[in-house]
C-alpha positions, -999 to +999 in steps of 0.1 A: -663-144-660-652-165-630-681-190-638-664-203-667-629-206-650-619-239-636-581-240-633-561-209-627-523-210-626-502-188-601-468-187-590-458-202-556-473-229-534-507-231-519-512-202-495-491-178-514-504-143-516-509-149-554-535-176-545-554-148-526-554-128-558-568-159-576-597-161-551-605-122-556-603-123-594-618-157-601-640-167-571-636-195-545-647-223-566-617-223-590-588-246-586-556-229-581-526-245-599-492-237-583-462-231-605-425-227-592-417-199-618-435-171-634-426-185-669-443-218-660-473-199-653-474-184-687-466-216-704-493-233-688-519-208-699-504-207-734-505-245-738-540-248-727-534-265-694-553-240-675-581-215-681-564-184-668-534-173-648-529-147-622-494-129-619-482-100-599-472-070-618-461-044-593-458-038-555-462-006-537-429-009-519-406-026-544-420-017-577-426-035-609-422-072-615-400-067-646-399-104-657-438-104-661-437-072-683-414-092-705-436-123-706-467-102-715-450-092-747-436-127-754-468-147-748-494-123-760-518-133-733-546-107-727-551-090-695-589-096-683-588-081-650-568-067-621-568-067-582-547-056-552-538-077-524-528-064-490-495-081-481-496-091-443-464-109-432-465-133-403-438-154-383-448-190-385-433-220-370-442-256-361-468-262-333-451-264-300-421-242-312-415-210-290-404-179-304-370-183-282-363-214-301-360-198-334-326-193-350-332-192-386-360-174-406-369-186-440-389-167-467-386-151-503-361-124-504-386-097-510-406-108-479-374-107-458-367-072-469-402-061-460-396-072-424-364-055-417-374-036-387-387-067-370-356-088-378-333-061-368-346-064-331-336-100-331-298-103-344-297-138-333-321-147-363-303-158-394-323-148-426-325-175-451-337-168-486-361-191-501-380-193-534-416-188-519-433-174-488-459-203-486-433-227-498-411-219-468-438-230-444-444-261-463-407-269-462-407-263-423-436-286-418-421-314-444-386-313-426-399-308-391-374-280-383-379-269-348-352-244-347-366-222-377-396-202-387-411-188-419-425-155-430-457-159-449-494-154-449-520-166-423-535-187-449-502-207-454-501-214-417-536-228-419-532-249-450-499-266-437-509-268-400-484-243-386-487-218-359-484-180-360-457-168-336-460-131-344-486-113-367-482-085-392-445-081-389-441-061-420-424-028-419-451-009-438-488-015-433-494+001-469-480-028-486-501-038-516-494-060-547-511-055-579-520-088-599-534-093-633-557-121-644-547-133-679-567-152-703-559-174-733-547-156-765-577-139-784-600-135-754-613-104-741-628-094-708-665-101-709-679-079-682-706-054-692-696-018-696-701+003-666-698+038-654-670+061-671-636+056-654-642+021-644-619+005-669-583+005-675-564-001-705-527-015-708-507-013-739-469-014-748-452+006-777-417+016-789-407+048-808-378+059-828-348+069-807-350+106-817-354+137-796-390+144-785-404+110-796-417+100-763-431+135-756-451+134-789-463+098-782-476+107-747-492+139-761-518+115-778-533+110-744-528+144-728-544+161-758-576+141-751-576+143-712-568+107-709-556+100-674-522+079-674-518+057-643-485+042-649-456+041-673-428+015-673-396+014-697-381-021-704-349-028-727-359-037-762-341-070-771-318-068-799-317-030-800-292-018-773-302+014-755-338+014-772-369+007-749-404-007-750-428+016-729-456+000-711-485+024-703-517+021-682-545+046-685-582+050-674-605+044-702-622+018-726-611+010-759-646+015-772-646+053-763-641+076-791-614+096-775-595+062-766-598+052-801-585+084-814-556+083-789-546+048-801-550+058-837-527+089-831-501+068-811-501+042-838-489+070-864-460+078-842-451+044-828-428+017-846-446-010-825-481-008-805-499-036-789-529-032-766-523-060-738-557-057-723-589-036-715-604-046-682-624-035-651-603-013-629-593-028-596-600-011-563 
C-alpha cells in the first residue's frame, strides 16, 4: 500500500507527532504535506491534492479527538490503517540558550497539560498555548526568542536546528496517540488477509431514541462473540439529544459472523455506515 502513496497530508508542522504516524503508516519515502487544521487535511484528500491523509483519533490520556469523528462522517473517506505513536515531550530552545534563561514555554495546549508536573516545579515559567507542538519550535527559531522554549518532539528539534534542554518531561510515559490512515473515497485497504483477529472494523450508526435500542444494537455483536474495542457517541446534528455511535471491533467484513452482525445491526439502525476495515495496529 505504501508504495502507491506519494503525498500524505497531516495536521501540524514538519516534526509534529502526526508526521511520525505518517512514517509508520506510509513509509519513509512519502512526502508529508503539513496542514494547519484538521479540516484542511480532510479537504486536501477529498479534493485529490494528496494520495492519503493521517489524522489522530484518540489519546490514552485525553480521550477522543471528537472533531475528527465528525469529519469521518462528513467526508466519507475510508480508513485504510491505524498505528499508535508514543508521545515523548521535550523542552526545546535555541542553541546557546540555558534553562535558567527560559521564562516562557510555548506548545499545544494538550502538550502543556501533559507536562504539568514538570512545569509546576518551575513556577517562573509562563505557559503559552500555541497551535502546534512542532510549530512552536519553528516559531522560536524564526523569531530567535532567547527567553523562551517549546515542548515538542525530538524530531522537531532536529528539523529546525534547536536544542533539547530537558528530555521526556511528560507526566505519564504510557502516553500514546492512535492515528488513522485515510484514503480517497471508494478505496479499500489492499493488504492480504492474515490471521484471525488481525483486522479491525470501524463503523457508525444511529438508532431510534427508544428504551433498549442501544442494547439491542450491541447484541448483534455480543451474540456472535465479536470483541468490541471502542464505542463513542457524538451528537446527531439537527436532532437534539440524539446521537451517532462510533464502534470499533475485531474482525474482517469478509467473515460470515461479521457479515451477519452487520446485517442484524442494519435491521435495527436508522443509519449505518462502515468507515473502514483495516489491519489492526500494534
